[in-house]
C-alpha positions in Angstrom: 0.0 0.0 0.0 2.8 2.4 0.9 4.5 1.6 -2.5 1.3 2.4 -4.4 0.8 5.6 -2.4 4.4 6.6 -3.2 3.8 5.8 -6.9 0.7 7.9 -6.9 2.6 10.8 -5.3 5.4 10.5 -7.8 2.9 10.5 -10.7 1.3 13.6 -9.5 4.6 15.3 -8.9 5.8 14.4 -12.4 2.6 15.8 -14.0 3.0 19.0 -12.0 6.6 19.3 -13.0 5.8 18.9 -16.7 3.1 21.6 -16.4 5.1 23.9 -14.1 6.5 26.2 -16.7 5.1 25.7 -20.2 6.1 29.2 -21.4 9.3 30.6 -22.9 12.0 31.2 -20.3 14.7 33.2 -22.0 15.2 35.7 -24.7 18.1 34.2 -26.7 18.3 37.2 -29.1 16.2 40.0 -30.4 16.8 42.4 -33.3 14.0 44.9 -33.9 13.3 45.6 -37.5 12.4 48.8 -39.3 8.9 50.4 -38.8 8.5 49.2 -35.2 8.3 51.6 -32.3 11.5 51.7 -30.2 9.2 51.9 -27.1 8.0 48.4 -28.0 11.5 46.8 -28.0 11.3 45.0 -24.7 11.7 41.4 -25.7 11.2 40.3 -22.1 7.5 41.0 -22.6 7.4 37.7 -24.7 8.4 35.6 -21.7 6.0 33.9 -19.3 2.3 33.5 -19.7 0.2 35.6 -22.2 -1.4 38.7 -20.8 -4.1 37.7 -18.3 -6.3 40.7 -18.9 -6.4 40.2 -22.7 -9.7 39.4 -24.3 -10.6 38.3 -27.8 -11.9 41.8 -28.6 -9.5 43.7 -26.4 -5.9 42.5 -26.9 -2.6 43.1 -25.1 -1.4 46.5 -26.2 1.2 48.0 -23.8 4.9 47.9 -24.2 5.1 45.8 -21.0 2.8 43.2 -22.6 4.0 42.8 -26.2 7.2 43.3 -28.2 7.0 44.7 -31.7 9.1 43.0 -34.4 9.1 45.3 -37.5 10.4 44.5 -41.0 13.3 42.0 -40.6 12.7 41.8 -36.9 13.9 38.5 -35.4 13.0 37.1 -31.9 14.5 33.9 -30.6 13.1 32.4 -27.4 14.4 29.5 -25.4 12.7 26.9 -23.2 14.3 25.3 -20.1 12.0 22.3 -20.6 12.0 21.1 -24.2 8.8 21.2 -26.2 8.0 17.6 -27.2 6.7 16.5 -30.6 3.9 14.7 -28.9 1.1 12.9 -30.8 -1.0 13.0 -27.7 -1.2 16.8 -27.8 -4.7 18.2 -28.6 -5.2 18.4 -32.4 -1.5 17.1 -32.8 0.0 20.6 -32.3 2.9 21.2 -30.1 3.2 24.9 -29.2 1.2 28.1 -29.4 2.3 31.7 -30.2 0.2 34.6 -28.7 0.2 38.0 -30.5 -2.2 40.9 -30.1 -4.8 40.0 -32.8 -8.4 40.6 -32.0 -11.9 40.1 -33.3 -13.8 43.1 -34.5 -17.5 43.5 -33.7 -20.6 45.3 -35.0 -24.0 45.2 -33.4 -22.8 42.8 -30.7 -21.5 40.2 -33.1 -18.1 39.4 -34.6 -17.7 40.7 -38.1 -14.0 40.3 -38.7 -10.5 40.1 -37.2 -7.4 42.2 -37.1 -4.4 40.0 -37.6 -0.8 40.4 -38.7 0.2 36.9 -39.9 3.4 38.0 -41.7 6.0 36.0 -39.8 7.9 32.8 -40.6 8.4 30.4 -37.7 11.6 28.4 -37.2 12.4 25.7 -34.6 15.6 24.2 -33.3 16.9 21.8 -30.7 20.3 23.3 -30.2 20.1 27.0 -31.3 22.4 26.2 -34.1 20.4 24.4 -36.8 17.0 25.9 -37.4 14.2 24.5 -39.5 11.3 26.6 -40.9 7.8 25.4 -40.4 5.9 24.8 -43.6 2.7 26.8 -42.8 0.8 29.9 -43.9 0.1 30.7 -40.3 1.8 33.7 -38.7 2.8 34.4 -35.1 0.3 37.3 -34.8 -2.7 35.4 -36.3 -5.9 33.7 -35.3 -6.8 33.0 -32.6 -7.1 36.2 -30.5 -5.9 35.8 -26.9 -8.4 35.2 -24.1 -6.1 35.6 -21.1 -8.5 33.9 -18.6 -8.3 30.6 -20.6 -5.8 27.8 -20.6 -2.7 28.9 -22.6 -1.5 25.3 -23.0 -4.7 24.2 -24.7 -5.0 25.1 -28.4 -8.2 26.2 -30.2 -9.2 23.7 -32.8 -7.0 24.7 -35.8 -9.6 23.6 -38.2 -11.7 26.6 -37.2 -11.6 29.7 -39.5 -12.8 33.2 -39.2 -16.0 32.2 -40.9 -16.8 30.0 -37.9 -16.7 33.0 -35.6 -18.4 35.6 -37.9 -21.9 36.5 -36.8 -21.4 35.1 -33.3 -21.3 36.9 -30.0 -18.2 36.9 -28.0 -19.8 34.4 -25.6 -20.5 32.1 -28.5 -16.9 32.5 -29.8 -15.5 31.6 -26.4 -17.7 28.5 -26.6 -15.7 27.5 -29.7 -12.5 28.1 -27.7 -13.6 25.4 -25.3 -11.5 26.8 -22.4 -8.5 27.7 -24.5 -6.6 31.0 -24.2 -6.4 31.2 -28.0 -3.2 31.9 -29.8 -1.8 30.4 -33.0 -1.1 26.7 -32.9 2.0 25.1 -34.5 3.1 21.5 -35.1 6.8 20.5 -35.0 6.1 18.0 -37.7 5.8 21.0 -40.1 9.6 21.5 -39.9 11.4 21.4 -43.3 15.1 21.5 -44.2 16.7 23.8 -46.8 15.5 21.4 -49.6 11.9 21.5 -48.4 12.1 18.0 -47.1 10.4 17.0 -43.8 12.6 16.8 -40.7 11.8 14.4 -37.9 12.4 16.3 -34.6 11.5 14.6 -31.3 11.5 17.9 -29.5 12.7 21.5 -29.7 14.1 24.0 -27.2 14.1 27.2 -29.3 11.5 29.1 -31.4 12.6 31.8 -33.8 10.0 34.3 -35.2 11.0 36.4 -38.2 8.8 39.3 -39.4 8.7 39.6 -43.2 6.4 42.6 -43.8 7.4 46.2 -44.6 4.0 47.5 -43.6 3.0 45.3 -40.6 5.1 45.3 -37.5 3.8 42.1 -35.8 3.6 41.9 -32.0 4.4 38.9 -29.7 3.0 38.3 -26.3 4.0 34.8 -25.4 4.8 31.3 -26.5 3.5 28.2 -24.7 4.1 24.5 -24.8 0.9 22.5 -25.4 -0.1 20.0 -22.6 -0.7 16.5 -23.9 -3.9 14.5 -23.2 -3.0 11.5 -21.1 -3.7 8.1 -22.6 -6.6 6.2 -21.1 -4.3 3.7 -19.5 -2.4 6.5 -17.8 -5.6 8.0 -16.5 -6.7 4.6 -15.2 -3.3 4.1 -13.5 -3.6 7.6 -11.9 -7.2 6.8 -10.7 -6.1 3.5 -9.1 -3.0 5.1 -7.5 -5.1 8.0 -6.3 -7.6 5.7 -4.7 -4.8 3.8 -3.0 -3.3 7.0 -1.8 -6.6 8.1 -0.3 -7.1 4.7 1.4 -3.6 4.8 2.8 -4.1 8.1 4.4 -7.5 7.1 5.7 -6.0 4.1 7.4 -3.3 6.2 8.9 
């Protein structure tokens, strides 16, 4: 019984450790490009969780909440805990980038979105060799941030702006299903210089490059997606949790 209780405690501790810090931990490098305001050059704003007060129609906007890239701007963020290429992640995506996009409204319903999806996304395991993700998604793209949601849970990437148009903000958040929004990315989209797929088990660095001369692009945070435990893992945790409860009851 003691061994089962200890196993349960270790399982819980392991899960807590994996979820302890899912956000970017360090600014490896930052070069602000042209067209961006010098007052929005604080790259530290991209560390940690996305802005808690942000809403899908009222985004993060201050220079303590977002960093602005500008044309040719390059931001490289590092993670102390590697982001795993995990097939158990919701919708198969591995990390989420939060910008300051927002839904526009008219008459109480959503009629569009302000986005700046003009960035290329690169990933690396060692901060030496980077691979570009083959996607048309940008860092400052759908889905607008809802700071009260779970930043490790992606919105269903199959949803488009059309799915939100004509809906109230409450209905839109229903589609978020508890997520904090942000743009989801899959490590499996990594490609080498020849355009061939690259198999990466995990990454520790994300590089964001802004490519527009007219759109600055803002970054609020980057988060690791939390995987969904397999049924057998959930069953094991349930058994171990019951044993732990019984052990303490007997004590």
